[in-house]
N, C-alpha and C positions, 0 to 999 in steps of 0.2 A: 628205429635207428636213432641214436643220440650221439652227439659229438661234444666233447669238452674242450674249450679253448681257455688259455690262461696266459698271463703276463710272465715275464722272466722270473720274478720272485714268487709267483703263484698266489699272490694275495688278491688279485682281481681275476675272476673267472666268469665264463659264460658257457651255458649249455644250450645247444640247439637241437631240438627234436625234429626228426625227419630230414629229408634231403633239402639242400638249399634250393630256393626258387630260381635264383640267378647266380651265375659265377662268371666273372670276367677279370681280365688283366687290364690294368690301367697304367699308362705311361705318362700321365700328366705330371707337370712339375711339382704340384702339391703332394702327390703320392710319393714321388721320388724323394722329396725332402722329408716327408713324414716318416717314411720307412728307413731312410738312409740307404736305400737300394736303388736299382735301376727301374723298378716298377713295383706295383702292388698287385696281388691276386686276392680278390675279395669274393666272399660268399654272402648272399643276401637271403635271410630266412624270415618268415612271417613273425611279427612281434609276439603273437600268442604262443609260439613254440620256443621262445628264447627266455632263459632264466639267467639273470645277472646276480653275481654275488661278490661282495667285497667293496671296499671304499674306492671311489674313482674321482678324478678331477676331470674337468672338461675344457675343451678349447673349441670355440666356434669360429669358423671361417666362412667366407662367402665364396661360393663356387663361381665358375666362369659365367654361368647363366643367371647369377644374382641370388641364388637360393642359399639358405643357411645349412651348413653341415656341422653337426655337433660331434666331436671326437671325444671319446671317453678313454682315459688312460690311467694307469696306476700311479698314484702320487709317490710311491716308494721307488719303483724302478724306472718309471717313465714310459713303459710299453703301452702303445695304443692297442686296445683289445677290440673295441667295437665302436661304431658310430651310426648316426641316424641322419637322414636327409628327407624329412617328411614332406617337404614341398615338391620333391622330385620323385621319391620312392616311398609313398605313404604306406604305413603298415609293415615296413620291412626294417630289419636291423642288419647292418653290415658287419662282418667279422673278417679280419685279415686271416687268410687261410693258414699262414704260418703259425698262428696261435694255436692251431689244432694239433700240430705235429702228427698229421695223418696222411701218409703217402697214398692212401686209397681215396682221398677226397676227390669229388668229381672235377673233371677238367673244365677250364674256362670254355664258354660257348661264344664269347666275343672278345675282341681286343679294342680298347678305346684309347684315344689320343695317340694313334699309331704314328703320326708325323713326329712325335717326340720320342719314339723308340730309339734306343741307342743303336747305331748302325751295325754293330756286331751281334745284335740279338735277333734271332730268326722269328718270323711270324709263325704261329701255330697253323699248320696246314688245315684248310677246310673251315675255318671260322671267320666271321666277318671282321674286317679291320676298319674301324671308324676313325676319322681324323679329329673328332671332337668328342663331346660327351654322348652317352647313349640316349636315344630317344625311346624310353620305355613306357 
């Protein structure tokens, strides 16, 4: 199984082999700002199964726990396609699930920063709801 993710203009792409190792929804303020939406849904795949193509720009931010998170985005259309946080999730590449346009993508198995969830958004039944970052 392989999935192809891409930016809006399709100049920056990522191919992930196999199923993601982790999928979660994130309600943190940084993800809300980064996506321009109420949350992000993110799939994490092992680096060795991820192929990146196209020119990217990067933005480095410091997470709540003090670790660096490097976001890679298309310099043409501005879409963030993937990012890495090796201090927290070594060996994994994160891809925003929306970049895949795949309605069969595996569902999140946890929700993080639930205390920042918009009051009108329902919690997915049966998955853990963390008030802060995941402890993976």
